[in-house]
C-alpha positions in Angstrom: 14.1 -18.7 148.1 16.7 -19.5 150.8 18.7 -21.7 148.4 18.6 -19.0 145.8 19.7 -16.4 148.4 22.7 -18.6 149.5 23.7 -19.2 145.8 23.4 -15.5 144.9 25.1 -14.2 148.0 28.7 -14.6 146.9 28.0 -12.9 143.6 26.3 -10.0 145.5 29.3 -9.6 147.7 31.6 -9.6 144.7 29.4 -7.0 143.0 29.4 -4.8 146.2 33.2 -5.2 146.3 33.6 -4.0 142.7 31.2 -1.1 143.4 33.2 0.0 146.5 36.5 -0.3 144.5 34.9 1.9 141.9 33.9 4.5 144.4 37.4 4.4 146.0 39.1 4.8 142.6 41.7 2.0 143.0 44.8 3.0 141.2 45.6 -0.4 139.7 42.1 -0.7 138.2 42.2 2.9 137.1 45.4 2.1 135.2 43.6 -0.7 133.4 41.1 1.9 132.2 43.9 4.1 131.1 45.4 1.3 129.1 42.1 0.8 127.4 42.1 4.5 126.4 45.7 4.1 125.1 44.5 1.2 122.9 41.7 3.5 121.5 44.2 6.3 120.8 46.5 3.9 118.9 43.6 2.4 117.0 42.2 5.8 115.9 44.7 8.6 116.4 43.6 12.2 115.8 43.6 13.1 112.1 46.4 15.6 111.5 45.2 19.0 110.1 47.6 21.8 109.0 47.0 24.3 111.7 49.3 27.2 112.4 51.7 25.3 114.7 55.3 24.4 113.9 58.2 22.9 115.7 61.8 24.0 115.1 64.0 21.1 116.2 67.6 21.4 117.2 68.2 18.0 115.8 71.3 15.8 115.3 71.9 17.4 111.9 71.8 20.9 113.4 74.4 19.8 116.1 76.7 18.4 113.4 76.6 21.6 111.4 76.8 24.2 114.2 78.7 22.4 116.9 77.9 20.8 120.2 75.3 22.1 122.6 75.0 24.6 124.3 75.3 26.9 121.3 76.4 30.5 121.7 73.3 32.6 122.5 74.1 34.7 119.4 73.1 31.6 117.3 69.9 31.3 119.3 69.2 35.0 118.7 69.9 34.6 115.0 67.5 31.7 114.8 64.8 33.7 116.6 65.4 36.7 114.5 64.9 34.7 111.3 61.6 33.3 112.7 60.5 36.8 113.6 61.4 38.1 110.1 59.3 35.2 108.6 56.3 36.5 110.5 56.0 34.0 113.4 53.0 34.9 115.6 54.7 33.4 118.7 58.1 31.8 119.4 57.7 29.5 122.3 60.9 28.1 123.9 60.9 24.6 125.1 64.5 25.3 126.4 65.4 27.0 129.6 68.5 29.2 129.4 69.0 29.2 133.2 72.8 29.6 133.1 75.0 32.4 131.6 76.6 31.7 128.2 80.1 30.5 128.8 81.1 31.3 125.2 80.3 35.0 125.7 83.6 37.0 125.1 83.5 38.9 128.4 83.1 35.6 130.3 86.0 34.1 128.3 88.1 37.1 129.3 87.2 36.5 133.0 88.5 32.9 132.7 91.7 34.0 131.0 92.6 36.5 133.7 94.2 33.8 135.7 96.4 32.8 132.8 99.3 34.6 131.0 97.0 36.1 128.4 98.0 39.5 127.2 96.2 42.5 128.5 95.4 43.6 124.9 93.6 40.3 124.3 91.7 40.6 127.5 90.7 44.1 126.7 89.6 43.1 123.2 87.4 40.3 124.6 85.9 42.5 127.2 85.0 45.0 124.5 82.7 42.6 122.8 79.0 42.6 123.7 77.7 39.9 126.1 75.9 37.1 124.3 73.1 36.9 126.8 72.5 40.6 126.5 72.3 40.3 122.7 69.8 37.4 123.0 67.7 39.5 125.5 67.7 42.4 123.1 66.5 40.2 120.2 63.8 38.7 122.4 62.4 42.2 123.4 61.6 42.8 119.7 59.9 39.5 119.1 56.8 37.7 120.5 58.7 35.3 122.6 57.3 33.0 125.3 60.0 31.7 127.6 59.8 28.3 129.4 60.6 27.3 132.9 60.6 24.1 134.8 58.7 23.4 138.1 60.2 21.0 140.6 59.5 19.7 144.1 62.9 20.6 145.4 63.1 22.9 148.4 61.8 26.3 147.4 64.5 28.7 146.2 62.9 30.6 143.3 59.2 31.7 142.7 57.9 31.8 139.2 55.7 34.7 138.2 53.3 34.5 135.3 53.1 37.3 132.7 49.5 36.4 132.1 46.7 37.6 134.3 44.2 35.1 135.7 40.5 35.6 136.2 38.7 32.9 138.3 35.0 32.2 137.6 34.1 30.7 140.9 36.3 29.7 143.9 40.1 29.5 143.3 41.0 25.8 142.5 44.3 25.9 144.4 44.0 22.5 145.9 43.0 20.8 142.7 46.0 22.0 140.7 49.3 20.1 140.7 51.6 21.9 143.2 55.3 22.5 143.1 57.8 24.1 145.5 60.6 25.4 143.2 61.1 26.8 139.7 64.0 26.8 137.3 63.8 30.1 135.4 65.6 31.6 132.5 68.3 34.2 133.3 66.6 37.4 134.7 67.4 39.5 131.6 65.9 36.8 129.3 62.8 36.4 131.6 62.2 40.1 131.5 62.6 40.3 127.7 60.0 37.6 127.0 56.4 38.8 126.5 55.1 35.6 128.1 56.2 32.6 130.1 54.9 29.1 130.7 55.7 25.8 132.4 57.5 23.0 130.5 56.8 20.4 133.3 54.9 17.3 132.1 53.8 15.0 134.8 52.9 11.5 133.7 50.4 9.1 135.3 51.4 6.5 137.8 53.0 4.4 135.0 54.9 7.3 133.6 52.8 7.8 130.5 51.8 11.3 129.6 48.1 11.1 128.8 47.2 14.6 130.0 49.0 17.9 129.4 48.8 20.2 132.5 47.6 23.6 131.4 47.8 25.0 134.9 50.1 24.5 137.8 50.6 26.0 141.2 53.6 27.2 143.1 52.7 28.5 146.5 49.6 30.7 146.0 50.6 31.5 142.4 48.7 29.9 139.4 51.0 29.4 136.4 50.2 28.6 132.8 51.7 25.9 130.6 53.9 26.8 127.6 51.1 25.8 125.1 48.4 27.8 126.9 50.7 30.9 127.2 51.7 30.6 123.6 48.0 30.6 122.6 47.3 33.6 124.8 50.2 35.6 123.3 49.3 34.6 119.7 45.9 36.2 120.2 47.1 39.2 122.2 44.8 38.2 125.0 45.5 39.9 128.3 44.3 37.2 130.8 43.3 33.6 131.1 39.8 32.8 132.5 39.6 29.7 134.7 36.1 28.4 135.2 35.7 26.2 138.3 33.0 23.7 139.4 31.2 26.2 141.7 31.3 29.0 139.2 30.3 27.3 136.0 27.0 25.6 136.8 28.7 22.1 136.8 28.4 19.7 139.7 31.6 18.5 141.4 30.4 15.1 142.4 30.0 16.1 146.0 33.6 17.2 146.5 34.2 20.1 148.9 37.1 21.6 147.0 36.6 23.7 143.9 37.9 22.1 140.7 38.7 23.3 137.2 36.0 22.8 134.6 37.4 24.7 131.6 39.9 27.4 130.6 39.2 30.3 128.3 42.0 32.1 126.6 41.0 34.7 124.0 38.5 33.1 121.6 39.2 29.5 122.7 37.6 27.6 125.5 39.2 24.4 126.6 37.5 21.7 128.6 39.8 20.2 131.2 40.1 17.6 133.9 39.5 18.6 137.6 43.2 19.5 137.9 43.2 21.8 134.8 44.7 19.2 132.5 44.0 18.6 128.8 43.4 15.0 127.7 45.9 14.6 124.9 44.6 13.3 121.6 47.8 12.6 119.7 48.2 12.2 115.9 50.4 9.8 114.1 53.9 11.2 113.5 53.8 13.9 110.8 57.2 15.1 109.5 55.7 18.3 108.0 55.1 19.5 111.6 58.8 19.8 112.3 61.6 21.9 110.6 65.2 21.3 111.5 67.0 24.4 113.0 69.9 24.1 110.6 67.7 24.7 107.6 66.7 28.1 109.1 70.2 29.1 110.2 71.9 28.1 107.0 69.6 30.1 104.8 68.6 27.1 102.7 65.0 28.2 102.9 64.0 31.1 100.8 62.2 34.1 102.2 59.0 32.8 100.5 59.4 29.3 102.0 60.2 30.8 105.4 57.0 32.9 105.3 55.0 29.9 104.1 56.3 27.7 107.0 56.3 30.2 109.8 54.1 33.2 108.9 51.4 33.6 111.5 52.4 30.4 113.2 52.9 29.4 116.8 56.5 28.1 116.6 57.8 25.8 119.4 61.6 25.6 119.6 62.9 22.4 121.1 66.0 20.1 121.2 65.7 16.7 119.7 69.3 15.8 119.2 70.7 12.7 121.0 71.8 13.7 124.5 69.5 16.7 124.5 66.2 15.0 124.2 63.4 15.8 126.6 61.7 12.4 126.1 58.4 11.3 127.5 56.1 8.2 127.0 52.7 8.8 125.4 49.9 6.4 124.5 51.0 6.3 120.9 54.8 6.6 121.2 57.2 5.0 123.7 59.6 7.9 123.3 58.3 11.3 122.3 59.8 14.8 122.5 58.4 16.9 125.3 58.0 19.8 122.8 55.8 17.6 120.7 53.3 17.3 123.6 53.2 21.1 123.9 52.8 21.6 120.2 50.0 19.0 119.9 48.2 20.5 122.9 48.2 23.9 121.1 46.9 22.2 117.9 44.0 20.6 119.9 43.1 24.0 121.4 43.1 25.7 118.0 41.1 22.9 116.4 38.7 22.4 119.3 39.2 18.7 119.1 39.2 17.3 122.6 39.0 14.0 124.4 36.7 14.5 127.4 35.3 12.6 130.4 31.9 14.2 130.7 30.4 15.1 134.1 28.1 12.2 133.8 30.7 9.6 133.0 31.3 8.5 136.6 27.6 8.2 137.2 27.0 6.2 134.0 29.8 3.7 134.8 28.5 3.2 138.3 25.0 2.6 137.0 26.3 0.0 134.5 28.2 -1.8 137.3 25.0 -2.2 139.3 22.6 -2.9 136.4 24.8 -5.4 134.6 25.9 -7.0 137.9 22.4 -7.4 139.2 21.1 -8.7 135.9 23.7 -11.4 135.8 23.2 -12.0 139.6 19.5 -12.9 139.0 19.8 -14.8 135.8 22.9 -16.9 136.4 21.3 -19.3 139.0 18.4 -19.9 136.5 20.4 -20.4 133.3 23.4 -22.3 134.6 27.2 -21.8 134.1 27.5 -22.4 130.4 24.7 -20.1 129.3 25.8 -17.7 132.0 29.3 -17.5 130.4 27.7 -16.7 127.0 25.5 -14.0 128.6 28.5 -12.6 130.5 30.6 -12.4 127.3 27.7 -10.7 125.5 27.3 -8.1 128.3 31.1 -7.5 128.5 31.4 -7.3 124.7 28.5 -4.8 124.5 30.1 -2.7 127.3 33.4 -2.6 125.5 31.8 -1.9 122.1 29.8 1.0 123.6 32.9 2.5 125.1 34.7 2.3 121.8 31.7 3.8 119.9 31.7 6.7 122.4 35.4 7.3 121.7 35.1 7.0 118.0 32.0 9.1 117.5 32.0 11.7 120.3 35.6 11.5 121.6 34.2 10.6 125.1 36.4 8.6 127.5 34.1 6.1 129.1 35.9 3.4 131.2 34.5 -0.1 130.6 36.8 -1.6 133.3 34.5 -1.7 136.3 31.4 -2.8 134.4 33.3 -5.7 132.9 34.9 -6.5 136.2 31.5 -6.6 137.9 30.3 -9.1 135.2 33.4 -11.2 135.7 33.3 -11.0 139.5 29.6 -12.1 139.7 30.1 -14.9 137.3 33.3 -16.3 139.0 32.0 -16.1 142.5 28.6 -17.7 141.7 30.0 -20.5 139.6 33.3 -21.2 141.4 33.2 -20.0 145.0 29.9 -21.6 145.8 31.4 -25.0 145.2 33.6 -24.5 148.2 30.9 -23.4 150.8 30.8 -26.7 152.6 34.6 -27.1 152.6 35.2 -24.4 155.2 34.8 -26.2 158.5 37.1 -27.3 161.3 40.1 -28.2 159.1 40.1 -24.7 157.6 39.8 -23.0 160.9 42.6 -25.1 162.4 45.0 -24.3 159.5 44.2 -20.6 159.8 44.8 -20.6 163.5 48.1 -22.5 163.2 49.5 -20.1 160.6 48.4 -16.7 161.7 47.8 -16.6 165.4 50.3 -16.6 168.3 51.4 -19.9 169.9 49.7 -18.9 173.2 46.3 -18.5 171.4 46.6 -21.9 169.6 47.4 -23.7 172.9 44.4 -22.0 174.6 42.0 -22.9 171.8 43.3 -26.5 171.7 42.8 -26.8 175.4 39.2 -25.4 175.2 37.5 -25.9 171.8 34.4 -24.2 173.2 36.1 -20.9 172.5 35.2 -21.3 168.8 31.7 -20.2 169.5 30.6 -17.0 167.8 30.8 -13.9 169.8 33.3 -11.5 171.5 34.2 -9.4 174.5 35.1 -5.8 175.0 38.7 -5.1 176.1 41.1 -2.3 176.4 43.6 -3.1 173.6 46.5 -1.7 171.6 46.4 -2.1 167.8 49.1 -1.9 165.2 48.8 -1.5 161.4 51.9 -1.8 159.3 52.0 -1.2 155.5 54.8 -1.2 152.9 55.2 2.1 151.0 54.7 2.1 147.3 54.0 -1.7 147.1 52.3 -1.3 143.7 55.6 0.0 142.2 57.5 -2.8 144.0 55.2 -5.3 142.5 55.8 -3.8 139.0 59.5 -4.4 139.4 59.3 -8.0 140.4 57.9 -11.1 138.8 54.9 -12.6 140.5 56.9 -15.4 142.2 59.5 -12.9 143.4 56.7 -10.7 144.9 55.7 -13.7 147.0 59.3 -14.4 148.0 59.9 -10.7 148.9 56.8 -10.7 151.1 58.0 -13.8 152.9 61.4 -12.3 153.4 59.7 -9.1 154.8 56.8 -10.5 156.8 58.7 -13.3 158.5 61.1 -11.1 160.6 58.4 -8.6 161.2 56.1 -11.3 162.6 58.9 -12.7 164.7 59.3 -9.3 166.4 55.6 -9.0 166.9 55.2 -12.4 168.4 58.3 -11.9 170.6 56.6 -8.7 172.0 53.4 -10.8 172.8 51.3 -9.6 169.9 48.5 -11.5 168.3 48.7 -11.3 164.5 45.2 -10.8 163.3 45.7 -10.9 159.5 47.7 -10.0 156.5 46.0 -7.6 154.1 48.3 -8.0 151.0 51.5 -6.3 152.2 49.9 -5.0 155.4 49.9 -6.5 158.9 47.2 -6.0 161.5 48.2 -7.0 165.0 47.0 -6.4 168.6 47.9 -6.8 172.2 46.0 -7.8 175.4 43.9 -10.6 173.8 43.2 -13.4 174.2 45.8 -13.3 177.0 46.1 -10.3 179.4 49.2 -8.2 178.8 49.8 -5.5 181.5 52.6 -4.1 179.4 50.6 -3.9 176.2 51.4 -0.3 175.4 55.1 -0.5 176.0 55.3 -3.8 174.0 53.5 -2.2 171.1 55.9 0.8 171.0 59.0 -1.4 171.4 57.7 -3.7 168.6 57.2 -0.8 166.2 60.7 0.6 166.9 62.2 -2.9 166.5 60.4 -3.4 163.2 62.0 -0.2 161.8 65.4 -1.2 163.1 65.0 -4.7 161.5 63.9 -3.2 158.2 67.0 -1.0 158.1 69.1 -4.1 158.6 67.2 -5.9 155.8 67.7 -3.0 153.5 71.4 -3.4 154.0 71.6 -7.2 154.0 69.1 -8.4 151.4 70.4 -6.8 148.2 73.7 -8.7 148.7 72.0 -12.1 149.1 72.0 -14.1 145.9 68.6 -15.2 144.7 66.7 -13.2 147.2 64.5 -10.5 145.6 64.7 -7.2 147.4 63.6 -4.0 145.4 66.1 -1.5 146.7 65.2 0.5 149.9 61.9 -0.7 151.3 60.0 1.7 153.6 57.0 1.1 155.9 54.4 3.1 157.8 53.2 2.0 161.2 50.0 3.2 162.9 49.4 2.6 166.6 46.4 3.3 168.8 44.9 2.2 172.1 41.4 2.0 173.3 38.3 -0.3 173.7 37.7 -3.0 171.1 35.4 -5.9 170.6 37.5 -9.1 170.2 36.6 -12.7 169.7 35.7 -15.4 167.2 33.8 -13.6 164.5 32.3 -14.6 161.2 29.7 -17.2 160.2 28.9 -20.7 161.2 31.0 -21.9 158.3 34.0 -19.7 158.9 35.4 -18.2 162.0 38.2 -15.7 162.5 39.6 -14.5 165.8 39.7 -10.8 165.2 38.7 -7.4 166.6 36.5 -4.5 165.5 35.7 -1.1 166.8 36.4 2.6 166.4 39.9 2.1 167.8 40.8 -0.3 165.0 39.4 2.1 162.3 41.3 5.0 163.8 44.5 3.0 163.8 44.1 2.3 160.1 43.5 6.0 159.4 46.6 6.9 161.5 48.7 4.5 159.5 47.5 6.2 156.3 48.6 9.6 157.7 52.2 8.4 158.0 52.5 8.9 154.2 51.2 12.4 154.3 53.3 13.5 157.3 56.4 11.6 156.2 56.9 9.8 159.6 57.4 6.0 159.9 55.4 5.6 163.2 52.3 7.6 164.2 50.0 7.0 167.1 46.7 8.3 168.7 46.5 10.4 171.8 45.4 7.7 174.1 48.5 5.6 173.5 50.8 8.5 173.8 49.4 9.2 177.2 50.1 5.6 178.2 53.8 5.7 177.2 55.2 9.0 178.6 58.6 7.5 179.0 59.1 7.1 175.2 60.3 9.9 172.8 57.2 11.2 171.2 56.0 14.6 169.7 52.6 15.7 168.6 52.1 16.2 164.8 48.7 17.6 164.2 45.0 17.7 165.1 43.3 15.6 162.4 39.7 14.8 161.6 40.2 11.5 159.8 37.8 10.2 157.1 34.6 8.7 158.6 35.1 10.4 162.0 33.7 13.7 163.4 35.9 14.0 166.4 39.4 15.3 165.8 42.3 13.3 167.1 45.8 14.5 168.1 48.2 12.4 166.1 51.8 12.0 167.4 55.0 10.6 166.1 57.0 7.9 167.9 60.6 9.0 167.5 62.5 6.6 169.9 62.6 4.7 173.1 63.2 5.8 176.8 66.9 6.5 176.2 66.2 9.1 173.4 63.5 10.7 175.6 66.1 11.5 178.2 68.4 13.0 175.5 68.7 16.8 176.1 68.9 17.6 172.4 65.6 15.8 171.8 63.9 17.3 174.8 64.9 20.8 173.6 63.5 20.1 170.1 60.3 18.6 171.5 59.7 21.7 173.6 60.4 24.0 170.6 58.2 21.8 168.4 55.3 22.0 170.8 55.8 25.8 171.1 55.5 26.0 167.3 52.2 24.1 167.4 50.9 26.3 170.2 51.8 29.4 168.2 50.2 28.0 165.0 47.0 27.1 166.8 47.1 30.5 168.5 47.4 32.2 165.0 50.8 33.7 165.9 52.2 33.0 162.4 55.5 34.9 162.8 56.4 33.1 166.0 55.5 29.8 164.4 57.7 30.5 161.4 60.6 31.7 163.6 60.5 28.4 165.5 60.3 26.4 162.2 63.4 28.3 161.0 65.4 27.7 164.2 64.5 24.0 164.4 65.0 23.1 160.7 68.2 21.1 161.4 66.7 19.3 164.4 63.5 18.5 162.5 65.6 16.8 159.8 67.6 14.9 162.4 64.4 13.5 164.1 62.5 12.8 160.8 60.0 15.7 161.0 61.2 17.8 158.1 58.1 16.9 156.1 55.8 17.8 159.0 57.6 21.2 159.3 57.3 21.7 155.6 53.5 21.1 155.8 53.2 23.8 158.5 55.3 26.2 156.4 52.8 25.8 153.6 49.8 26.1 155.8 51.1 29.2 157.6 51.8 30.9 154.3 48.3 30.2 153.1 46.7 31.2 156.3 48.8 34.4 156.6 47.7 35.3 153.1 44.0 34.8 153.7 43.0 34.9 157.4 41.1 31.8 158.7 37.5 32.2 159.9 36.8 33.1 163.4 35.9 29.4 164.3 39.2 28.0 163.0 40.7 25.7 165.5 43.7 24.3 163.8 42.1 21.0 162.9 43.2 19.4 159.6 40.4 17.6 157.8 41.8 14.6 156.0 40.2 13.8 152.6 41.8 10.4 152.0 42.0 7.2 154.1 
């Protein structure tokens, strides 16, 4: 029994690791599942059916016949008028006319005033009607849905929907994609349209548009997409009903925040993702879906043909000419017009043909990971490696076949990635890694100590080998976590060998700084560094050394970002950024592990909290963040409090602060004035004095940018706006509850 347990243990660990990765939703593995779904979509695209959806394309032929873009708005008005006369149910514009028409006669007259043009010519031009006004007048008489773009630039314009929204359940504000700014049509055109919708299409991490966002959020305002709004206007529906997880009878998988389950517009109900997105089920290219704009403007199409093509249709007007194309990548096309995504989303809603991930899909995939992994775990030691490989292939093939069958027959998206990875992980670990159990003795430990620990530690261990006994001691220590931002995207840009060379070029100078500041480097976790102070040797200046090391690492990285791109043969992917988390407190440190493998490391709540603090640097946009204990130990450094945060896995909130600079900056009068005003803003916020907090944010905007806290101040602006709109409960204490590590 003991031998079997030792043989199965590596496979059990691998199975547990896969299961934990599945629970965490690792982005790289999620992307593999997305690629599997892409392959399904290419193998069996949605069958095209002639539903009342058309695209009018301002294509290359239209540009050749009617001149370069932008066209006079009178031509756009004429195009829309012809579509209206043909009986179009809706004209949805995938074009945003956000700037006035420069070809409008009054505007030409304004430009000619500074020339020697005759007064008579100027008067004649000014007597002509304004092109934008003519377009607005045309739009008022037609069922037009205007488009707008949503961006994350600083907020200047707020979009307002023309549709009403009814929420069945709790408002899903936090689940929806959020934007800060909007690019709207000219006010006269916006007022003339009967509806409006967002044109913004956000792809997944690899840039591929697999889901069309039907809802978005700007501030506290929910906004519809162009396709959803066009469907509403086509039916004459007054409002859009959003059903959420706590108002629909569905279960949200234990999540605290309300999420979207489905959207109902008129007679159509659309199942969505938690963020209100429609999984796109694209067809193969169909030329009959698209009509060039020039055929309509030229009159080449008879009235009967126009009525046949556009009568009762939802007509999307977009620009496909070279230089004008709004191109996106989809699972079936490397380059597809954005208007095509909106049109096919409308088709799916009309047909009721959807790709869905059912509520039970996550549960089924997790059960498969455990069932298949445990099955192989128990059988593999008994049947051997060769038969185990055949069994593994059979189980993996069956999983993939079941996923394909679910897609083909029911249009379900069931991800086979994690079950197949569990099968592979169990097989590899039990047939390969077990061969190396007895090879991890003193030579392995010695190599590990030589490469990764400080020279002082190696000398101490060499002088007293008895320190390699298992066990540890509790010490007051300072811990540092350092992580490269967006490392996955950096890895995508570089070849595998170049990734290794880049990490060497980055980690070497960072470790030189840490060792110079008397740190012990615990381990490298991919691109991340874990280091600590005050063990195994005492360091009375551990707190100052940690702070100086973090600041020196930032300064060295700035130099590397300037120097490395110019070095021939040295891969460096543009500007590299890091996040550093610092914390101080009690830890258990010593030689830990098993009798076969030791590692001088540390554990404890202080270490876990440091890791969470490092993760918060991404959210707050600061390079160095620290816990309250360490801040109290280094009052001579330039620091400011950021937030009270309840991190994941911890009940007690922690005041997280940013390390801005060294002792010299702390004595700077400008910094001191900003630090006092910043603390006053936090006090006003926690005291529910919203107006005072906003006033301080306004007066300190420039200083916040100077000291790298503009993202923090932006977060507080958003929070205050939300809290002012809906008063917090009586027991609100200003603590932010983090939902991610």
